[in-house]
Backbone and ligand atoms as CSV (ligand in chain L), in Angstrom:
chain,resi,resn,atom,element,x,y,z
A,1,UNK,N,N,-14.024,16.423,-6.800
A,1,UNK,CA,C,-13.585,15.248,-6.016
A,1,UNK,C,C,-12.837,15.723,-4.783
A,2,UNK,N,N,-13.180,15.106,-3.640
A,2,UNK,CA,C,-12.473,15.571,-2.446
A,2,UNK,C,C,-11.426,14.554,-1.956
A,3,UNK,N,N,-10.348,15.116,-1.445
A,3,UNK,CA,C,-9.299,14.286,-0.856
A,3,UNK,C,C,-9.791,13.846,0.523
A,4,UNK,N,N,-9.787,12.542,0.753
A,4,UNK,CA,C,-10.268,12.037,2.041
A,4,UNK,C,C,-9.235,12.307,3.134
A,5,UNK,N,N,-9.692,12.695,4.331
A,5,UNK,CA,C,-8.725,12.886,5.417
A,5,UNK,C,C,-8.090,11.548,5.801
A,6,UNK,N,N,-6.795,11.575,6.034
A,6,UNK,CA,C,-6.070,10.326,6.316
A,6,UNK,C,C,-5.838,10.115,7.808
A,7,UNK,N,N,-5.935,8.852,8.223
A,7,UNK,CA,C,-5.595,8.521,9.606
A,7,UNK,C,C,-4.074,8.428,9.710
A,8,UNK,N,N,-3.556,8.743,10.873
A,8,UNK,CA,C,-2.110,8.732,11.053
A,8,UNK,C,C,-1.700,7.758,12.151
A,9,UNK,N,N,-0.418,7.409,12.119
A,9,UNK,CA,C,0.199,6.524,13.096
A,9,UNK,C,C,-0.240,6.898,14.512
A,10,UNK,N,N,-0.774,5.945,15.232
A,10,UNK,CA,C,-1.287,6.235,16.574
A,10,UNK,C,C,-2.792,6.036,16.625
A,11,UNK,N,N,-3.449,6.191,15.468
A,11,UNK,CA,C,-4.895,5.965,15.407
A,11,UNK,C,C,-5.164,4.446,15.511
A,12,UNK,N,N,-5.992,4.029,16.468
A,12,UNK,CA,C,-6.222,2.583,16.671
A,12,UNK,C,C,-6.738,1.848,15.438
A,13,UNK,N,N,-7.390,2.546,14.518
A,13,UNK,CA,C,-7.916,1.844,13.337
A,13,UNK,C,C,-6.795,1.231,12.499
A,14,UNK,N,N,-5.601,1.828,12.580
A,14,UNK,CA,C,-4.455,1.286,11.833
A,14,UNK,C,C,-3.926,-0.003,12.467
A,15,UNK,N,N,-4.397,-0.304,13.668
A,15,UNK,CA,C,-3.978,-1.529,14.368
A,15,UNK,C,C,-5.085,-2.568,14.422
A,16,UNK,N,N,-6.221,-2.267,13.803
A,16,UNK,CA,C,-7.358,-3.183,13.853
A,16,UNK,C,C,-7.406,-4.047,12.595
A,17,UNK,N,N,-7.981,-5.228,12.725
A,17,UNK,CA,C,-8.162,-6.095,11.560
A,17,UNK,C,C,-9.386,-5.602,10.777
A,18,UNK,N,N,-9.241,-5.489,9.469
A,18,UNK,CA,C,-10.346,-4.998,8.639
A,18,UNK,C,C,-11.462,-6.037,8.547
A,19,UNK,N,N,-12.659,-5.548,8.264
A,19,UNK,CA,C,-13.815,-6.446,8.134
A,19,UNK,C,C,-13.981,-6.896,6.690
A,20,UNK,N,N,-14.298,-8.184,6.529
A,20,UNK,CA,C,-14.541,-8.747,5.206
A,20,UNK,C,C,-15.693,-7.994,4.530
A,21,UNK,N,N,-15.520,-7.695,3.258
A,21,UNK,CA,C,-16.538,-6.930,2.534
A,21,UNK,C,C,-17.551,-7.886,1.906
A,22,UNK,N,N,-18.844,-7.718,2.175
A,22,UNK,CA,C,-19.835,-8.550,1.472
A,22,UNK,C,C,-19.851,-8.138,0.001
A,23,UNK,N,N,-19.825,-9.122,-0.913
A,23,UNK,CA,C,-19.662,-8.784,-2.331
A,23,UNK,C,C,-20.819,-7.952,-2.884
A,24,UNK,N,N,-21.977,-8.013,-2.245
A,24,UNK,CA,C,-23.094,-7.196,-2.739
A,24,UNK,C,C,-22.827,-5.698,-2.542
A,25,UNK,N,N,-21.913,-5.366,-1.624
A,25,UNK,CA,C,-21.536,-3.962,-1.419
A,25,UNK,C,C,-20.903,-3.364,-2.695
A,26,UNK,N,N,-20.261,-4.248,-3.496
A,26,UNK,CA,C,-19.579,-3.775,-4.707
A,26,UNK,C,C,-20.564,-3.240,-5.754
A,27,UNK,N,N,-21.832,-3.593,-5.601
A,27,UNK,CA,C,-22.841,-3.133,-6.570
A,27,UNK,C,C,-23.447,-1.794,-6.171
A,28,UNK,N,N,-23.038,-1.243,-5.040
A,28,UNK,CA,C,-23.663,-0.019,-4.537
A,28,UNK,C,C,-22.951,1.243,-5.045
A,29,UNK,N,N,-23.681,2.329,-5.017
A,29,UNK,CA,C,-23.118,3.633,-5.377
A,29,UNK,C,C,-22.039,4.026,-4.377
A,30,UNK,N,N,-22.268,3.648,-3.131
A,30,UNK,CA,C,-21.340,3.967,-2.049
A,30,UNK,C,C,-19.947,3.400,-2.347
A,31,UNK,N,N,-19.937,2.162,-2.886
A,31,UNK,CA,C,-18.655,1.538,-3.220
A,31,UNK,C,C,-17.968,2.298,-4.357
A,32,UNK,N,N,-18.737,2.636,-5.402
A,32,UNK,CA,C,-18.176,3.359,-6.552
A,32,UNK,C,C,-17.556,4.687,-6.092
A,33,UNK,N,N,-18.256,5.333,-5.182
A,33,UNK,CA,C,-17.799,6.611,-4.647
A,33,UNK,C,C,-16.501,6.427,-3.844
A,34,UNK,N,N,-16.502,5.398,-2.998
A,34,UNK,CA,C,-15.336,5.090,-2.162
A,34,UNK,C,C,-14.114,4.791,-3.036
A,35,UNK,N,N,-14.337,3.990,-4.076
A,35,UNK,CA,C,-13.248,3.609,-4.980
A,35,UNK,C,C,-12.625,4.854,-5.623
A,36,UNK,N,N,-13.496,5.704,-6.173
A,36,UNK,CA,C,-13.015,6.920,-6.847
A,36,UNK,C,C,-12.242,7.812,-5.880
A,37,UNK,N,N,-12.800,7.965,-4.684
A,37,UNK,CA,C,-12.167,8.864,-3.717
A,37,UNK,C,C,-10.853,8.308,-3.180
A,38,UNK,N,N,-10.789,6.978,-3.025
A,38,UNK,CA,C,-9.537,6.388,-2.549
A,38,UNK,C,C,-8.433,6.539,-3.588
A,39,UNK,N,N,-8.768,6.302,-4.861
A,39,UNK,CA,C,-7.756,6.442,-5.924
A,39,UNK,C,C,-7.309,7.905,-6.024
A,40,UNK,N,N,-8.265,8.807,-5.951
A,40,UNK,CA,C,-7.956,10.232,-6.027
A,40,UNK,C,C,-7.046,10.662,-4.854
A,41,UNK,N,N,-7.396,10.182,-3.655
A,41,UNK,CA,C,-6.616,10.529,-2.456
A,41,UNK,C,C,-5.190,9.974,-2.551
A,42,UNK,N,N,-5.069,8.734,-3.028
A,42,UNK,CA,C,-3.746,8.112,-3.195
A,42,UNK,C,C,-2.893,8.912,-4.176
A,43,UNK,N,N,-3.497,9.288,-5.301
A,43,UNK,CA,C,-2.742,10.036,-6.322
A,43,UNK,C,C,-2.305,11.400,-5.821
A,44,UNK,N,N,-3.238,12.096,-5.166
A,44,UNK,CA,C,-2.917,13.441,-4.678
A,44,UNK,C,C,-1.780,13.417,-3.656
A,45,UNK,N,N,-1.677,12.285,-2.928
A,45,UNK,CA,C,-0.633,12.167,-1.904
A,45,UNK,C,C,0.649,11.531,-2.471
A,46,UNK,N,N,0.687,11.303,-3.791
A,46,UNK,CA,C,1.818,10.640,-4.445
A,46,UNK,C,C,2.091,9.265,-3.858
A,47,UNK,N,N,1.022,8.568,-3.459
A,47,UNK,CA,C,1.203,7.230,-2.887
A,47,UNK,C,C,1.103,6.149,-3.945
A,48,UNK,N,N,1.607,4.965,-3.639
A,48,UNK,CA,C,1.479,3.815,-4.531
A,48,UNK,C,C,0.411,2.846,-4.022
A,49,UNK,N,N,-0.126,3.136,-2.839
A,49,UNK,CA,C,-1.178,2.305,-2.282
A,49,UNK,C,C,-1.879,3.031,-1.156
A,50,UNK,N,N,-3.133,2.636,-0.920
A,50,UNK,CA,C,-3.898,3.225,0.183
A,50,UNK,C,C,-4.906,2.178,0.649
A,51,UNK,N,N,-4.865,1.874,1.926
A,51,UNK,CA,C,-5.806,0.914,2.499
A,51,UNK,C,C,-6.952,1.684,3.144
A,52,UNK,N,N,-8.129,1.036,3.235
A,52,UNK,CA,C,-9.312,1.720,3.756
A,52,UNK,C,C,-9.099,2.234,5.187
A,53,UNK,N,N,-8.328,1.497,5.991
A,53,UNK,CA,C,-8.078,1.943,7.379
A,53,UNK,C,C,-7.395,3.312,7.399
A,54,UNK,N,N,-6.698,3.631,6.319
A,54,UNK,CA,C,-5.985,4.911,6.263
A,54,UNK,C,C,-6.908,6.093,5.978
A,55,UNK,N,N,-8.157,5.772,5.613
A,55,UNK,CA,C,-9.135,6.835,5.448
A,55,UNK,C,C,-10.305,6.570,6.399
A,56,UNK,N,N,-9.955,5.876,7.498
A,56,UNK,CA,C,-10.883,5.668,8.613
A,56,UNK,C,C,-12.069,4.752,8.292
A,57,UNK,N,N,-11.840,3.781,7.406
A,57,UNK,CA,C,-12.875,2.795,7.117
A,57,UNK,C,C,-12.328,1.426,7.523
A,58,UNK,N,N,-13.179,0.578,8.094
A,58,UNK,CA,C,-12.684,-0.721,8.560
A,58,UNK,C,C,-12.899,-1.834,7.535
A,59,UNK,N,N,-13.211,-1.469,6.282
A,59,UNK,CA,C,-13.439,-2.475,5.244
A,59,UNK,C,C,-12.119,-3.022,4.686
A,60,UNK,N,N,-12.141,-4.296,4.292
A,60,UNK,CA,C,-10.940,-4.927,3.734
A,60,UNK,C,C,-10.794,-4.576,2.251
A,61,UNK,N,N,-10.437,-3.315,2.022
A,61,UNK,CA,C,-10.306,-2.768,0.671
A,61,UNK,C,C,-9.023,-1.954,0.618
A,62,UNK,N,N,-8.311,-2.064,-0.514
A,62,UNK,CA,C,-7.153,-1.180,-0.724
A,62,UNK,C,C,-7.052,-0.850,-2.204
A,63,UNK,N,N,-6.455,0.285,-2.506
A,63,UNK,CA,C,-6.169,0.631,-3.896
A,63,UNK,C,C,-4.654,0.662,-4.067
A,64,UNK,N,N,-4.227,0.347,-5.266
A,64,UNK,CA,C,-2.789,0.311,-5.556
A,64,UNK,C,C,-2.552,0.870,-6.951
A,65,UNK,N,N,-1.446,1.565,-7.108
A,65,UNK,CA,C,-1.083,2.063,-8.434
A,65,UNK,C,C,0.394,2.459,-8.416
A,66,UNK,N,N,1.095,2.032,-9.439
A,66,UNK,CA,C,2.481,2.478,-9.556
A,66,UNK,C,C,2.534,3.560,-10.625
A,67,UNK,N,N,2.917,4.746,-10.174
A,67,UNK,CA,C,3.109,5.871,-11.092
A,67,UNK,C,C,4.443,6.492,-10.751
A,68,UNK,N,N,5.020,7.161,-11.718
A,68,UNK,CA,C,6.274,7.860,-11.436
A,68,UNK,C,C,5.976,9.055,-10.548
A,69,UNK,N,N,6.664,9.154,-9.420
A,69,UNK,CA,C,6.481,10.269,-8.492
A,69,UNK,C,C,7.853,10.861,-8.191
A,70,UNK,N,N,7.885,12.029,-7.555
A,70,UNK,CA,C,9.193,12.645,-7.283
A,70,UNK,C,C,10.172,11.727,-6.546
A,71,UNK,N,N,9.677,10.879,-5.641
A,71,UNK,CA,C,10.619,10.007,-4.929
A,71,UNK,C,C,10.732,8.614,-5.554
A,72,UNK,N,N,9.938,8.352,-6.604
A,72,UNK,CA,C,10.048,7.061,-7.295
A,72,UNK,C,C,10.083,7.318,-8.796
A,73,UNK,N,N,11.200,7.922,-9.250
A,73,UNK,CA,C,11.254,8.360,-10.650
A,73,UNK,C,C,11.398,7.227,-11.667
A,74,UNK,N,N,11.842,6.033,-11.204
A,74,UNK,CA,C,12.152,4.985,-12.191
A,74,UNK,C,C,11.187,3.798,-12.125
A,75,UNK,N,N,9.997,4.071,-11.634
A,75,UNK,CA,C,9.011,3.010,-11.436
A,75,UNK,C,C,8.354,2.588,-12.770
A,76,UNK,N,N,7.991,1.310,-12.876
A,76,UNK,CA,C,7.255,0.805,-14.047
A,76,UNK,C,C,5.753,1.001,-13.792
A,77,UNK,N,N,5.057,1.853,-14.551
A,77,UNK,CA,C,3.654,2.144,-14.246
A,77,UNK,C,C,2.746,0.902,-14.288
A,78,UNK,N,N,1.829,0.826,-13.353
A,78,UNK,CA,C,0.892,-0.305,-13.245
A,78,UNK,C,C,-0.345,0.144,-12.472
A,79,UNK,N,N,-1.531,-0.349,-12.876
A,79,UNK,CA,C,-2.754,-0.028,-12.154
A,79,UNK,C,C,-3.427,1.218,-12.704
A,80,UNK,N,N,-4.376,1.829,-12.013
A,80,UNK,CA,C,-4.771,1.509,-10.641
A,80,UNK,C,C,-5.658,0.261,-10.542
A,81,UNK,N,N,-5.540,-0.445,-9.413
A,81,UNK,CA,C,-6.448,-1.546,-9.139
A,81,UNK,C,C,-7.038,-1.352,-7.741
A,82,UNK,N,N,-8.187,-1.973,-7.541
A,82,UNK,CA,C,-8.777,-1.992,-6.207
A,82,UNK,C,C,-8.849,-3.448,-5.802
A,83,UNK,N,N,-8.390,-3.763,-4.606
A,83,UNK,CA,C,-8.386,-5.150,-4.140
A,83,UNK,C,C,-9.328,-5.273,-2.944
A,84,UNK,N,N,-10.163,-6.307,-3.013
A,84,UNK,CA,C,-11.183,-6.513,-1.976
A,84,UNK,C,C,-10.958,-7.875,-1.322
A,85,UNK,N,N,-11.001,-7.902,0.001
A,85,UNK,CA,C,-10.763,-9.116,0.794
A,85,UNK,C,C,-9.506,-9.867,0.343
A,86,UNK,N,N,-8.383,-9.176,0.195
A,86,UNK,CA,C,-7.198,-9.860,-0.329
A,86,UNK,C,C,-6.501,-10.729,0.716
A,87,UNK,N,N,-5.819,-11.762,0.232
A,87,UNK,CA,C,-4.926,-12.518,1.117
A,87,UNK,C,C,-3.782,-13.096,0.301
A,88,UNK,N,N,-2.676,-13.259,0.961
A,88,UNK,CA,C,-1.505,-13.829,0.295
A,88,UNK,C,C,-1.565,-15.337,0.475
A,89,UNK,N,N,-1.481,-16.065,-0.642
A,89,UNK,CA,C,-1.615,-17.522,-0.552
A,89,UNK,C,C,-0.277,-18.241,-0.773
A,90,UNK,N,N,0.721,-17.517,-1.297
A,90,UNK,CA,C,2.014,-18.142,-1.533
A,90,UNK,C,C,3.120,-17.088,-1.437
A,91,UNK,N,N,4.218,-17.472,-0.821
A,91,UNK,CA,C,5.357,-16.556,-0.640
A,91,UNK,C,C,6.599,-17.153,-1.285
A,92,UNK,N,N,7.469,-16.307,-1.824
A,92,UNK,CA,C,8.751,-16.794,-2.323
A,92,UNK,C,C,9.622,-17.155,-1.120
A,93,UNK,N,N,10.658,-17.935,-1.360
A,93,UNK,CA,C,11.548,-18.264,-0.242
A,93,UNK,C,C,12.468,-17.080,0.066
A,94,UNK,N,N,12.731,-16.290,-0.964
A,94,UNK,CA,C,13.681,-15.185,-0.800
A,94,UNK,C,C,12.998,-13.880,-0.385
A,95,UNK,N,N,13.693,-13.140,0.484
A,95,UNK,CA,C,13.243,-11.789,0.835
A,95,UNK,C,C,14.249,-10.772,0.312
A,96,UNK,N,N,13.761,-9.586,-0.014
A,96,UNK,CA,C,14.655,-8.513,-0.460
A,96,UNK,C,C,14.347,-7.248,0.351
A,97,UNK,N,N,15.386,-6.458,0.584
A,97,UNK,CA,C,15.205,-5.216,1.330
A,97,UNK,C,C,14.906,-4.062,0.384
A,98,UNK,N,N,14.010,-3.191,0.776
A,98,UNK,CA,C,13.711,-2.022,-0.054
A,98,UNK,C,C,13.164,-0.899,0.807
A,99,UNK,N,N,13.249,0.324,0.285
A,99,UNK,CA,C,12.782,1.493,1.025
A,99,UNK,C,C,11.269,1.593,0.942
A,100,UNK,N,N,10.639,1.890,2.067
A,100,UNK,CA,C,9.193,2.074,2.100
A,100,UNK,C,C,8.815,3.310,2.888
A,101,UNK,N,N,7.698,3.864,2.481
A,101,UNK,CA,C,7.077,4.921,3.254
A,101,UNK,C,C,5.615,4.549,3.381
A,102,UNK,N,N,4.839,5.392,4.017
A,102,UNK,CA,C,3.422,5.092,4.215
A,102,UNK,C,C,2.682,6.413,4.366
A,103,UNK,N,N,1.494,6.505,3.753
A,103,UNK,CA,C,0.740,7.757,3.805
A,103,UNK,C,C,0.240,8.070,5.219
A,104,UNK,N,N,0.359,7.113,6.130
A,104,UNK,CA,C,-0.025,7.376,7.521
A,104,UNK,C,C,1.169,7.759,8.403
A,105,UNK,N,N,2.365,7.738,7.813
A,105,UNK,CA,C,3.575,8.176,8.520
A,105,UNK,C,C,4.226,9.231,7.638
A,106,UNK,N,N,3.734,10.427,7.712
A,106,UNK,CA,C,4.229,11.447,6.782
A,106,UNK,C,C,5.702,11.746,7.013
A,107,UNK,N,N,6.431,11.818,5.888
A,107,UNK,CA,C,7.824,12.252,5.964
A,107,UNK,C,C,8.782,11.261,6.580
A,108,UNK,N,N,8.451,9.955,6.548
A,108,UNK,CA,C,9.357,8.949,7.119
A,108,UNK,C,C,9.600,7.843,6.087
A,109,UNK,N,N,10.825,7.324,6.081
A,109,UNK,CA,C,11.156,6.178,5.239
A,109,UNK,C,C,11.921,5.161,6.077
A,110,UNK,N,N,11.832,3.895,5.679
A,110,UNK,CA,C,12.580,2.853,6.382
A,110,UNK,C,C,12.887,1.706,5.443
A,111,UNK,N,N,13.930,0.950,5.772
A,111,UNK,CA,C,14.346,-0.176,4.932
A,111,UNK,C,C,13.646,-1.446,5.444
A,112,UNK,N,N,12.848,-2.048,4.550
A,112,UNK,CA,C,11.985,-3.167,4.957
A,112,UNK,C,C,12.256,-4.416,4.119
A,113,UNK,N,N,12.537,-5.553,4.766
A,113,UNK,CA,C,12.641,-6.802,4.004
A,113,UNK,C,C,11.246,-7.329,3.667
A,114,UNK,N,N,11.053,-7.705,2.421
A,114,UNK,CA,C,9.759,-8.271,1.972
A,114,UNK,C,C,10.027,-9.482,1.097
A,115,UNK,N,N,9.017,-10.349,0.983
A,115,UNK,CA,C,9.141,-11.474,0.064
A,115,UNK,C,C,9.278,-10.931,-1.356
A,116,UNK,N,N,10.193,-11.530,-2.098
A,116,UNK,CA,C,10.470,-11.037,-3.452
A,116,UNK,C,C,9.267,-11.209,-4.366
A,117,UNK,N,N,8.539,-12.317,-4.175
A,117,UNK,CA,C,7.296,-12.490,-4.932
A,117,UNK,C,C,6.237,-13.136,-4.047
A,118,UNK,N,N,4.993,-12.799,-4.361
A,118,UNK,CA,C,3.864,-13.372,-3.616
A,118,UNK,C,C,2.727,-13.675,-4.598
A,119,UNK,N,N,1.938,-14.677,-4.255
A,119,UNK,CA,C,0.706,-14.918,-5.005
A,119,UNK,C,C,-0.438,-14.443,-4.126
A,120,UNK,N,N,-1.266,-13.569,-4.712
A,120,UNK,CA,C,-2.339,-12.933,-3.955
A,120,UNK,C,C,-3.691,-13.332,-4.534
A,121,UNK,N,N,-4.631,-13.576,-3.654
A,121,UNK,CA,C,-6.022,-13.817,-4.061
A,121,UNK,C,C,-6.848,-12.644,-3.583
A,122,UNK,N,N,-7.634,-12.076,-4.464
A,122,UNK,CA,C,-8.522,-10.981,-4.038
A,122,UNK,C,C,-9.733,-10.927,-4.974
A,123,UNK,N,N,-10.712,-10.134,-4.594
A,123,UNK,CA,C,-11.844,-9.879,-5.473
A,123,UNK,C,C,-11.623,-8.529,-6.124
A,124,UNK,N,N,-11.932,-8.453,-7.411
A,124,UNK,CA,C,-11.812,-7.163,-8.092
A,124,UNK,C,C,-13.135,-6.405,-7.941
A,125,UNK,N,N,-13.208,-5.228,-8.555
A,125,UNK,CA,C,-14.397,-4.383,-8.361
A,125,UNK,C,C,-15.677,-4.997,-8.920
A,126,UNK,N,N,-15.525,-5.980,-9.840
A,126,UNK,CA,C,-16.713,-6.648,-10.387
A,126,UNK,C,C,-17.125,-7.852,-9.555
A,127,UNK,N,N,-16.404,-8.087,-8.452
A,127,UNK,CA,C,-16.729,-9.226,-7.597
A,127,UNK,C,C,-16.154,-10.538,-8.102
A,128,UNK,N,N,-15.233,-10.445,-9.078
A,128,UNK,CA,C,-14.583,-11.653,-9.617
A,128,UNK,C,C,-13.325,-11.948,-8.816
A,129,UNK,N,N,-13.119,-13.236,-8.549
A,129,UNK,CA,C,-11.918,-13.642,-7.822
A,129,UNK,C,C,-10.710,-13.609,-8.752
A,130,UNK,N,N,-9.646,-12.971,-8.289
A,130,UNK,CA,C,-8.437,-12.842,-9.090
A,130,UNK,C,C,-7.298,-13.528,-8.331
A,131,UNK,N,N,-6.489,-14.296,-9.049
A,131,UNK,CA,C,-5.270,-14.848,-8.462
A,131,UNK,C,C,-4.126,-14.232,-9.232
A,132,UNK,N,N,-3.286,-13.491,-8.536
A,132,UNK,CA,C,-2.212,-12.754,-9.217
A,132,UNK,C,C,-0.879,-13.037,-8.572
A,133,UNK,N,N,0.108,-13.364,-9.408
A,133,UNK,CA,C,1.469,-13.497,-8.896
A,133,UNK,C,C,2.190,-12.176,-9.142
A,134,UNK,N,N,2.726,-11.606,-8.097
A,134,UNK,CA,C,3.406,-10.311,-8.213
A,134,UNK,C,C,4.863,-10.468,-7.795
A,135,UNK,N,N,5.730,-9.733,-8.476
A,135,UNK,CA,C,7.146,-9.748,-8.096
A,135,UNK,C,C,7.659,-8.321,-7.979
A,136,UNK,N,N,8.806,-8.190,-7.326
A,136,UNK,CA,C,9.476,-6.893,-7.218
A,136,UNK,C,C,8.667,-5.884,-6.436
A,137,UNK,N,N,8.660,-4.648,-6.923
A,137,UNK,CA,C,8.036,-3.559,-6.172
A,137,UNK,C,C,6.518,-3.734,-6.041
A,138,UNK,N,N,5.904,-4.287,-7.081
A,138,UNK,CA,C,4.443,-4.540,-7.043
A,138,UNK,C,C,4.110,-5.532,-5.921
A,139,UNK,N,N,4.965,-6.535,-5.750
A,139,UNK,CA,C,4.791,-7.519,-4.664
A,139,UNK,C,C,4.949,-6.834,-3.306
A,140,UNK,N,N,5.854,-5.885,-3.245
A,140,UNK,CA,C,6.069,-5.113,-2.016
A,140,UNK,C,C,4.811,-4.295,-1.663
A,141,UNK,N,N,4.211,-3.683,-2.673
A,141,UNK,CA,C,3.007,-2.878,-2.423
A,141,UNK,C,C,1.866,-3.785,-1.928
A,142,UNK,N,N,1.715,-4.954,-2.558
A,142,UNK,CA,C,0.687,-5.901,-2.098
A,142,UNK,C,C,0.900,-6.247,-0.621
A,143,UNK,N,N,2.146,-6.548,-0.256
A,143,UNK,CA,C,2.425,-6.957,1.130
A,143,UNK,C,C,2.151,-5.811,2.099
A,144,UNK,N,N,2.524,-4.600,1.700
A,144,UNK,CA,C,2.309,-3.425,2.551
A,144,UNK,C,C,0.808,-3.169,2.767
A,145,UNK,N,N,0.033,-3.251,1.685
A,145,UNK,CA,C,-1.406,-2.943,1.787
A,145,UNK,C,C,-2.171,-4.051,2.513
A,146,UNK,N,N,-1.826,-5.310,2.243
A,146,UNK,CA,C,-2.517,-6.409,2.911
A,146,UNK,C,C,-2.167,-6.408,4.406
A,147,UNK,N,N,-0.941,-6.036,4.728
A,147,UNK,CA,C,-0.567,-5.822,6.136
A,147,UNK,C,C,-1.510,-4.828,6.813
A,148,UNK,N,N,-1.766,-3.702,6.131
A,148,UNK,CA,C,-2.652,-2.679,6.701
A,148,UNK,C,C,-3.996,-3.281,7.098
A,149,UNK,N,N,-4.513,-4.171,6.248
A,149,UNK,CA,C,-5.836,-4.748,6.504
A,149,UNK,C,C,-5.805,-5.745,7.656
A,150,UNK,N,N,-4.583,-6.113,8.069
A,150,UNK,CA,C,-4.437,-6.989,9.239
A,150,UNK,C,C,-3.922,-6.226,10.462
A,151,UNK,N,N,-3.889,-4.909,10.369
A,151,UNK,CA,C,-3.459,-4.103,11.517
A,151,UNK,C,C,-1.951,-4.002,11.703
A,152,UNK,N,N,-1.211,-4.340,10.645
A,152,UNK,CA,C,0.253,-4.280,10.712
A,152,UNK,C,C,0.746,-3.098,9.876
A,153,UNK,N,N,1.757,-2.401,10.355
A,153,UNK,CA,C,2.320,-1.287,9.582
A,153,UNK,C,C,3.786,-1.568,9.268
A,154,UNK,N,N,4.325,-0.858,8.252
A,154,UNK,CA,C,5.635,-1.263,7.728
A,154,UNK,C,C,6.758,-1.165,8.739
A,155,UNK,N,N,6.660,-0.229,9.685
A,155,UNK,CA,C,7.786,-0.134,10.634
A,155,UNK,C,C,7.877,-1.377,11.536
A,156,UNK,N,N,6.775,-2.152,11.611
A,156,UNK,CA,C,6.832,-3.417,12.360
A,156,UNK,C,C,7.834,-4.381,11.717
A,157,UNK,N,N,8.069,-4.209,10.424
A,157,UNK,CA,C,8.949,-5.132,9.690
A,157,UNK,C,C,10.369,-4.607,9.520
A,158,UNK,N,N,10.610,-3.375,9.938
A,158,UNK,CA,C,11.966,-2.827,9.778
A,158,UNK,C,C,12.925,-3.643,10.652
A,159,UNK,N,N,13.960,-4.209,10.019
A,159,UNK,CA,C,14.934,-5.043,10.747
A,159,UNK,C,C,15.816,-4.196,11.643
A,160,UNK,N,N,16.292,-3.107,11.062
A,160,UNK,CA,C,17.251,-2.256,11.759
A,160,UNK,C,C,16.616,-0.872,11.917
A,161,UNK,N,N,16.241,-0.528,13.138
A,161,UNK,CA,C,15.539,0.742,13.356
A,161,UNK,C,C,16.425,1.944,13.013
A,162,UNK,N,N,17.720,1.710,12.885
A,162,UNK,CA,C,18.615,2.815,12.497
A,162,UNK,C,C,18.397,3.232,11.040
A,163,UNK,N,N,17.681,2.410,10.265
A,163,UNK,CA,C,17.413,2.800,8.870
A,163,UNK,C,C,16.191,3.720,8.767
A,164,UNK,N,N,15.481,3.931,9.864
A,164,UNK,CA,C,14.299,4.813,9.805
A,164,UNK,C,C,14.779,6.262,9.735
A,165,UNK,N,N,14.447,6.938,8.638
A,165,UNK,CA,C,14.941,8.301,8.419
A,165,UNK,C,C,13.817,9.207,7.906
A,166,UNK,N,N,14.065,10.496,7.982
A,166,UNK,CA,C,13.071,11.442,7.477
A,166,UNK,C,C,13.141,11.498,5.957
A,167,UNK,N,N,12.076,12.001,5.351
A,167,UNK,CA,C,12.036,12.116,3.899
A,167,UNK,C,C,13.151,13.042,3.391
A,168,UNK,N,N,13.423,14.094,4.143
A,168,UNK,CA,C,14.495,15.024,3.772
A,168,UNK,C,C,15.841,14.323,3.693
A,169,UNK,N,N,16.139,13.521,4.702
A,169,UNK,CA,C,17.411,12.778,4.718
A,169,UNK,C,C,17.413,11.687,3.643
A,170,UNK,N,N,16.235,11.087,3.414
A,170,UNK,CA,C,16.116,10.059,2.375
A,170,UNK,C,C,16.467,10.651,1.007
A,171,UNK,N,N,15.918,11.836,0.740
A,171,UNK,CA,C,16.198,12.490,-0.555
A,171,UNK,C,C,17.685,12.805,-0.686
A,172,UNK,N,N,18.261,13.318,0.408
A,172,UNK,CA,C,19.675,13.720,0.400
A,172,UNK,C,C,20.615,12.534,0.256
A,173,UNK,N,N,20.341,11.479,1.037
A,173,UNK,CA,C,21.305,10.387,1.153
A,173,UNK,C,C,21.040,9.210,0.226
A,174,UNK,N,N,19.784,8.924,-0.052
A,174,UNK,CA,C,19.460,7.698,-0.802
A,174,UNK,C,C,19.048,8.026,-2.236
A,175,UNK,N,N,18.075,8.929,-2.388
A,175,UNK,CA,C,17.531,9.215,-3.706
A,175,UNK,C,C,18.555,9.880,-4.619
A,176,UNK,N,N,19.354,10.777,-4.059
A,176,UNK,CA,C,20.355,11.469,-4.891
A,176,UNK,C,C,21.376,10.471,-5.416
A,177,UNK,N,N,21.699,9.459,-4.633
A,177,UNK,CA,C,22.644,8.428,-5.095
A,177,UNK,C,C,22.019,7.554,-6.175
A,178,UNK,N,N,20.714,7.244,-6.011
A,178,UNK,CA,C,20.026,6.433,-7.011
A,178,UNK,C,C,20.019,7.158,-8.361
A,179,UNK,N,N,19.776,8.470,-8.314
A,179,UNK,CA,C,19.684,9.244,-9.563
A,179,UNK,C,C,21.013,9.256,-10.312
A,180,UNK,N,N,22.120,9.239,-9.549
A,180,UNK,CA,C,23.451,9.298,-10.193
A,180,UNK,C,C,23.805,8.003,-10.914
A,181,UNK,N,N,23.135,6.908,-10.535
A,181,UNK,CA,C,23.459,5.591,-11.118
A,181,UNK,C,C,23.258,5.573,-12.626
L,1,ZN,ZN,ZN,0.885,2.292,4.349
């Protein structure tokens, strides 16, 4: 299995709106291959999500998975799932701030306010429509990945640009404090 090369901040594809996927594409070998490679690439990069634009594809597809990683040691495992043509249909009234990174911005973290819960509609790999209510960190991942498919990246949502820090500083200042709790 090969790790797909990732697009990085500055590449116009990360600012483009993804194209709706025709459901018949889900029956192809090409889709099965793409799914496997996206999940593999996400895992190898210790990511919790990866949108197709991040591997230079303009399809409205993303993969998501919560696994314990060096910078997210206390995560509740979930997934992997693949979401096709997703959209958010309902938002909570409350927003919460949380740390985010992105596989297209290597070595950077920022504090991002997100809706605490969202209801998402998407097609799964079998072409079935799924309506899922997500809360907490899983809701954050949905918002981050669906943003990607609309050409938005997480730093667009950072309220205070002074919270944008390197991964090294994040580990020193934020993660070490979390571990002591
Ligand atoms: Zn991202």
